[in-house]
C-alpha positions as CSV (number, residue, x, y, z in Angstrom):
1,M,52.8,87.1,73.1
2,K,53.6,87.8,69.5
3,H,52.2,85.6,66.7
4,Q,55.0,84.0,64.6
5,P,54.2,83.0,61.1
6,T,54.4,79.3,60.6
7,T,56.1,77.5,57.8
8,S,52.9,76.6,56.2
9,T,51.7,80.2,56.3
10,I,54.9,81.4,54.6
11,L,54.8,78.6,52.0
12,T,51.1,79.4,51.2
13,S,52.0,83.1,50.8
14,L,54.9,82.2,48.4
15,V,52.7,79.9,46.3
16,L,50.0,82.5,46.1
17,G,52.5,85.1,45.0
18,L,53.9,82.8,42.4
19,L,50.5,82.0,41.0
20,I,49.6,85.6,40.7
21,A,52.9,86.4,39.0
22,I,52.4,83.5,36.6
23,L,48.7,84.0,35.8
24,S,48.7,87.8,35.5
25,P,50.3,88.0,32.0
26,A,48.0,85.3,30.7
27,I,44.9,87.0,32.1
28,N,46.1,90.3,30.5
29,A,46.8,88.7,27.2
30,A,43.3,87.1,27.2
31,E,41.7,90.5,28.0
32,K,43.8,92.2,25.2
33,A,42.7,89.5,22.7
34,K,39.1,90.2,23.5
35,E,39.7,93.9,22.8
36,T,41.1,93.2,19.4
37,V,38.2,91.1,18.1
38,K,36.4,92.9,15.2
39,P,32.7,93.1,15.8
40,Y,30.4,91.4,13.4
41,P,28.9,94.0,11.0
42,L,25.9,92.2,9.5
43,N,22.5,91.5,10.7
44,V,22.2,88.2,8.9
45,C,24.0,84.8,9.0
46,I,27.3,85.0,7.1
47,V,26.6,81.6,5.5
48,T,22.9,81.6,4.4
49,D,22.0,85.4,4.7
50,N,19.1,84.3,6.9
51,D,18.1,86.4,9.9
52,L,20.2,85.6,12.9
53,G,18.4,83.2,15.1
54,S,15.8,82.2,12.4
55,M,16.9,78.6,12.7
56,G,17.1,78.4,16.4
57,D,19.5,80.1,18.7
58,E,21.9,82.5,17.1
59,R,25.6,81.3,17.4
60,S,28.7,83.3,17.4
61,F,32.5,82.5,17.5
62,V,35.8,84.2,16.7
63,Y,37.7,83.3,13.6
64,E,41.2,84.9,13.2
65,G,40.2,87.9,15.2
66,Q,36.8,88.4,13.6
67,E,33.6,87.8,15.3
68,I,31.4,85.5,13.2
69,K,27.6,85.1,13.7
70,I,25.6,82.3,12.2
71,C,21.9,81.4,12.3
72,C,22.4,77.7,13.4
73,K,25.0,75.0,14.2
74,P,25.2,73.4,10.7
75,C,26.4,76.8,9.3
76,E,29.5,76.7,11.5
77,K,30.6,73.5,9.7
78,K,29.9,75.2,6.3
79,F,31.8,78.3,7.3
80,L,34.8,76.4,8.5
81,K,34.9,74.3,5.3
82,D,35.6,77.4,3.2
83,P,36.0,80.5,5.4
84,A,37.5,82.7,2.6
85,R,34.2,82.3,0.7
86,Y,32.2,83.7,3.5
87,L,34.7,86.3,4.8
88,K,34.3,88.1,1.5
89,K,30.9,89.3,2.7
90,L,32.7,91.2,5.4
91,A,35.1,93.0,3.1
92,P,34.2,96.7,2.3
93,T,32.8,97.2,-1.2
94,P,33.7,100.3,-3.2
95,A,30.2,101.7,-2.6
96,K,30.6,101.3,1.2
97,E,34.1,102.9,1.1
98,A,32.8,105.9,-1.0
99,A,30.1,106.5,1.7
100,T,32.6,106.7,4.6
101,P,32.9,110.1,6.3
102,E,36.6,110.4,5.3
103,T,35.7,110.2,1.6
104,T,32.5,112.4,1.7
105,A,34.1,115.3,3.7
106,T,33.9,118.5,1.7
107,K,37.1,120.4,0.9
108,S,37.4,123.9,2.3
């Protein structure tokens, strides 16, 4: 005797297939967004310049594709009040740019 799929089995299969089709692009987009986050380059809080974790647990979040690390919860409020002020600390300075391998390579 052959086992015939029931209506509920067919409907369950269809629903699962639709869920996979709908959620797959969202999952891929979330994974891609994680890949495009710029890592935080400093060893100190972007707001206070204190060592990370010096005021309790280190905190981190992503702001416009840039990972941000702060030494405590109050610094998050300060950062969000004037992000441009603090993001300047992440901008490369002329001295840093001069020291990159591209600019220090010798000409042959």
